[in-house]
Every structure is written in C-alpha cells, then in structure tokens.
N, C-alpha and C positions, 0 to 999 in steps of 0.2 A: 552391461555397459551403461544403462540408464541409471542404475544405482550409483555407479562410480561418478557419473557426470553430475548427478544431483546432490551427491553427498557434500561437495564443497560448498554449495550455496547455503546449506543449513549450518555448516560449521565455520562459515566465514566470520571472523571476528576482527575487531580493530583494537589495538592497544590505546588506552587513554593516557594522557601525560603522566599521571601518578601511577605508582606501582604497589600501593597498599589498598586494601578494601576500604571503601568509603564508610564513614561513620553513619550510624543509623539515622541521624538527623537529615542526611542528604538522600535517603532512599526515596524512590518514586512513591508518591501518595496514591492510594486507591482512586481510580477514576470515578467521576460522577455518573458516567454512563459506559456500559460495556457493549460491544457489538453483539448482535444476536447470533445464535448458532447458524441461522439461515445464511449468513454471509459465507459460510464454508460449504454450503450445499453444492454438490456437483451435478445435480439433476437438471440438465439444460432445458428440458421441456417445462418443468415447473417454474424455473427462473424466467423463462420466456413468457409464460402465461401471466405471471405476476406483473411483469413490465408492460405487456400489451394491454392488460385490463386497465391499468392506470392510464396508459396512453389513450385508449378509447374514451375514458371518462374526461380526460383533458380536452380531447377533440370536441366533444359535445359541449363542454363548458365554453370553449372559445367560440364555437359556432353560435352560441346564444348571446354573445356580447353585441350590443347594438352598434351598427356601423357608425364610425365617427365619434364614438364615446370614448375619449382618451382616458378619462378617469376610470371607467369600468374596465377597460382593457388593462390598465396598469394594475388594478386590483386583482384581475384574473391572473396576470403574470405573477404577482406576489403569492397568491394562493397556491398556484401550481409549482412555483419554484420551491416552496416549502415541501410540497408533496414529493417532488423529485429529489430533494435533499434526503428525505426520509427513505425513499426508495434506494438511493445510493448506499445509505448506511445498512439497510436491510440486506441488500444484495452483495455489497462489498466489492472488492477487486476492481474490475474495469469500470464499474459504475462510479466508484469514488474517483478513479483516475479521470474519468470524463468530467466530473464535477470540478476537479482541480484544474483541468485544462480551461474550462469555462471561466473559473474564478481568476485565472491569470490574465484574462482579457479585460483589463481595467477599463471601465466605462462601456463595456459591451463591444460588439463587432457589427456596427451598423444595425440594420433591421433583422439580421439573421439571429442574433442572440440578445434579447432585451436585457437592459442593465439590471432589472430586478433579479434575474437569475444569477448574474455575476455577483451581486451583493449578497444574495442568500447563500451562495456556494463558497464565499471567501473563508468562512471558518473551517472548511474542509481541507484547506491547505496546511493547517497546523494543529487542528483539533479533531482528528479522526478518532472515534471511540475504539479503544484497543480490544483485543480478544483475550480470553482467559489463557493463562500460561499452559494449563493442562490441555487446552484445545490445540495450540500450536506445537506443543512438545510432542504430541502423538506422532506428528509427521517426522520428527527427528528419529524417534525410535523405529518407525516403519522403514525409513530410508537407511539408517545406519546400524540398526540392531542393538543400539545402546541408548539408554535414557540420559536425560540431562544430568541426573545425579551421578552418573558414571563418567560423564565427559567433563564435568566442571566441579570445582570445589563448592561453589554456591552460585545460585541464580536468583535474582530478585523476582518476586512474584509479579509485580506490575511493571510494565515497560516505562522507560523515560520518554518514549515517543512512539507514535503509531502512525502509519501512512496507508496508502492504498494497497500495497503489495506485501508489506512486511512491517514488523515492529522491532524495537531495540530494547533489550534488557541489560542492566548492569550484571556482570557475572565476574567470578574470580577463577583463576586457574593456577596451578602450581607448575612452574617451569622445571626443566630438567635439573637446574641447579638448586631446586628447592625453594625458590622465591615465589611468593604469592603475588600475582599481578591482577589488577582490575582491567577487565576488557569490556568492550561493547559487543554484545551478542545479538546479531541481527537474524531474526527468524522469519522465513518466508511463510506466508499463509498457506495452509493445505488446500489442495483442490484447484489452484489457480490455472494450471495448464488445461484442465478439463473445462473450466468455466469460460475461459477467454473466447474460444471459438463460438460457443452458443451465444454469449453475451454480445459480442460484436455483430453477430448475424442479426439478432433482433434489433439492435441499434440502427443497423443499416436499413432494415425494413422501415423503421420509424422515420429515418431520414428521407427515404423515398416518398413517404406519404406527405411530408411537410414541404418538400422542395417546390412543388407547383405553386405553393402559397408564398414563395419567396423566402422561405426559411431554410437556407442551405447549410447543413452541418456536416455534409459529406467530407469536406476537407479536414474537419476536426477529427472525425473517426479514422481517416487515413493516417493522420499524425499519431493517434493513439495506437493503432495497430502496428505502426512502424517502430514506436519506441518501447512498447510494453514487452515485446519479445526479448529485446536486449536487456531490459531492466530485470527480467527474471533470471538472467545469468549473473550470479554474484562473482564469478571469475572476472568478468569485465569490470565490476566495481572494485575488486581487489587490485586489478591492474591500474585503474585510475587513481586509487589511493597511493600506490607506489609512485606513480608519476607525480602526484601532488607532493609527496614527501621529498622526492628528488628536487622538485622545483623550489621548495621552501628550505632546502638544506643550507642555504647561505645564511639563514637567520641564526643569530647567536643565542637568542633567548627562547625559552619554551621548546616544545616539541610538537611534531605533527603525527597524526595517526598513521599506522601501517598495519597491514594484515598480520594476524598472529598465526603461527603454525598450530597444527592440531595438538590438543593437550595429550592425545594418545601418541606414544612414541613408537607404537607398533608399525613395522614396515608394511603390514598388510592393510593398514588404514587407507581408505579410498582417497583421503586428502593428503596423504604423506608423500605422494609422488612428486 
C-alpha cells in the first residue's frame, strides 16, 4: 500500500503550454552549486548531532557579546545567520523549509527573529542548490521498479528549479497517440519522511532553549510541521493544479498546467487508478 501511495508523488507531472521538446538553448544550465549528499541522509542521530553542535557554538558566541553593544550583536547575528544558512543547505529538507519560512517574514518578527537572519535566508526562497539527477532518480526506481529512462522519452540532467522538498526537471513523454509532449517532472527528494520527525524534534529542543531569552520560534515550527506533511503528498498538489486549471478555463489565450497521466499505459501501474 505504501508503494502505491507514494508512486504517484514521484510520477506527478504537469504539462507545459507547448507540446514539443524545448530546443537545447533553453535547457537548464549546470548549477554553480549542488546540494551535498548529506542532504539526503536519513540518520536522525547524526543529523541531530550536527545541528546541536552548531547550536551550542552559537549559544557561546551570543553569550560573549557585551550587553548593550548593538553593533556587536548585529555582527553576531550576521555571522550565525550565514552558518545557519549553510546548515540548511547541508541538511536539506525541513531545514531549508524553516529558512524559507523565516525569509518570508519581511523585516523580521519583532525580537524573536532578527532581520539579519531574514536577509540572509532570502536567497533560499528561489536559489536552493539542486541535487544530482542520479541521486533523486534512485528513489523513483526504488518506488516504482522502473528507471526514468523507461518512464520518459528524455529527462534533462539539471532541474529548472529546486526547492526544499523537491526539484523540477524538463522531460518529454510520448502519448498514446504518438505525440511527444514536454512535461514538468517534479521529483521529491529521497529520505524526507524519515528525516522530518528527527529534524523537527531537534528544532523543538533548540526552541525550548532560546524561549526563556525571549526568542520564541515555537509557532514557526508548529506551522512547518502542519504544512510539510501536506506538501509531501503530491496528490494534493495535482488536485490544486486541476482546480487552478478549472478557475482559469475562461481565459481564451494561453493554457494552464494540468497533471499528466502516467506515460505507462499498463493498468497495473500504481498511478493508473
């Protein structure tokens, strides 16, 4: 049942407005930075230790800032905001999601989240380092028993966009009528279900430590926990895409994305139900 439930999230695709493969000039360029393999690590204990070690170092640095020295405090914020951003990239998943939540708080959130962190995390909203295709495609084969080369006519090596929980590649499929169509292939990162519980647990520990000092981020973690689970279910996203297509159906020009059926016409396919 788990295989059937998760298969759709890896095979969820959306049609782009055009129906022919894009010319090579529009292919996604190689990224300047790729996410480390540690971002896919499912060892909760190791991930927790890495985060707590950085947290303890930051606590010591903040404790050493002279009381009332605003300039020194701001410099400390900037230094550790950079360190936290790098931690998010190293750990991936929920850590990047947390950074994105903070970045969405324009100007900070009072004394709880200094503006230096908001500014440092802003690039995380649209410039997340992607993962190698071979790394994310392994999850497809594990879940579906078929590789991308069997499911698609072609898949571009580098994604057009990468986020906290998934990345999107241009791909092509051949429909039942023989037409080659360009689709957006959204691949969820491997190991996320195993990571989320341990990652949120250690974040809540950190939150408990800083709350007495007036830095309450518990509400932020509650929001992340509430939304991440639903974001992992690509069936929900497919439903939202269909709702958006219906809402935009009155427009006479252009077209809106919609989920594509599985390129496999086999009735035994998990996503063909």
